[in-house]
N, C-alpha and C positions, 0 to 999 in steps of 0.2 A: 510503413507510411500510415499516418493518422489522417482521417478525412476531416474536412471542414465540419464544424458542428459537433464533433465528438466531445463528450463530457469527460474531464480528467481532473485529477488532483496532482499536486506537486509531490514528488518523491524527495522530500527535503533531506533525509539522512544520506541518500545517494548523492545529492548535490553537494552536501557538506564534505563528503569523502573525496571529491574531485580535487586534484592538486591546485587548480586555479581558484578554488573557492575563497581562500584568504585575500586574493587580489580583486575580487569582484566588487563592483560599485556598491557603496552603502545604500544607495537608492534602490538598486536591484535587490539587495538582500532585504530591504524593508518591504518591497513588494512581495517577495517570497514568504517572509514570516507573517505578514499581514494576511496573506491568503492561504496559510498553512492548512486550515480546515475547510476551505471552500472548494466547491466543484466549479471548474472553469471550462469555458467553451473554446475549443481550438479554432483558430483562423489560419488557414494555409494561404499565406500571401505569396508574393513572388520570391520565395525562399527555396533553398535546397529542400528536398523531400524529408530530411531528418530534422528540420527546424520549423518551429511554429511560433505564433503569437496567440494572444487570447482576446476574445471580444470584450471582456471585462477590463482590459488594460489600456488605458488612454495613452500610456507611454510606449506601447508596442514593444515591450521587452521581448527578446528572442530566447526561446527555450529549445533545448535538445530533446527529442522525443523519448530518448532513453531515460530521461528524468521525470517522466510522467507515468501516472497510474491511471489506466482507463477505467472509468466508472461504468456501471450498468446503464441500460437505457433510461431507467428511472432516476439516474443521478446518484444512486447509492453504490458505494464501493463494494467489491466482493468481500473484502475483509470485514466490513461492517455487517453484511448479511451473514457471514460465517459466525461472527461473534453473537449476533442475535439468535442464530440457530443453536449455538452452544448454550446460551443462557436458558433457552426454552427446553433443552434436552439434558441439562447438567445432571440431574438426578439419575437418569437412565445411563448416561455416559459414565458417571462415577460408579454405578453398580456393574456395568459391563467391563469397564477398564479402570479398576480401582488404583488410585495413586499412580497414574500414568500421565505422561505428556502426550496428548493426542494432537495430531495434525489434522486440521479441518480445511477442506477444499471443496467448493461448490456444495456447501451444506452437507458434507459427508465426512466421516472419519476415514482418512486414507493411510493412516499409520499411527502406531502407538509405540512409545519409547520410554525407557526407565528414567532418562534424564533429558533436560531441555537441550543440552549440547548434542546428544545423540539425535534428537528430533531435528534440530536445526541443520546439522551436518548432512542428514539424509535427504532433506528437501530443498535447502537453499540452492538457488540457481536452476532448479528443475520445475518448480511451480511458481506461478505468480498469483497473488491474491489469497494465499493460505494464512492461517493463524495457528499458533501453538498454544494449547491451554492445558493446565494441570487439573486433573479430576479430583484431587484430594483437597484437604482443607488448608494446608500450610503455605502454599505458594500463590500469592495473589497476582503475580505479574502476568500481564497479557503481552503476547508478542504477535505483531502483525507483520507480515512479509513486507520488507522494505525494498 
């Protein structure tokens, strides 16, 4: 259950994977995509515990809590904090874990792997809010837990 006033972001990739996504209202999808990068405030109205609306939504669209990513108290997502930590420590991480895919969780390295796929397979579904970063020069892609 998510409490009233909790700050969250929409987990859009998870929403798009749902079999009902293609049938969702275009207005609902417009709200989702318009708010893709925004932190929203949960409103727990008279709905089942696993459904919420947002203070910022005048249409009162209903969202499943499994499609939300809880932000920190300051409104910053854990993934964003992890990425900032990675950028601040990239040189040290590259020296300590050369040409590795590091999994960062709570501003700490919690795993190192030779490939992105190895890293992803070892942490997906076990942690929420992690990122995977390559410590070398060739792979610019950033992965944030979805």
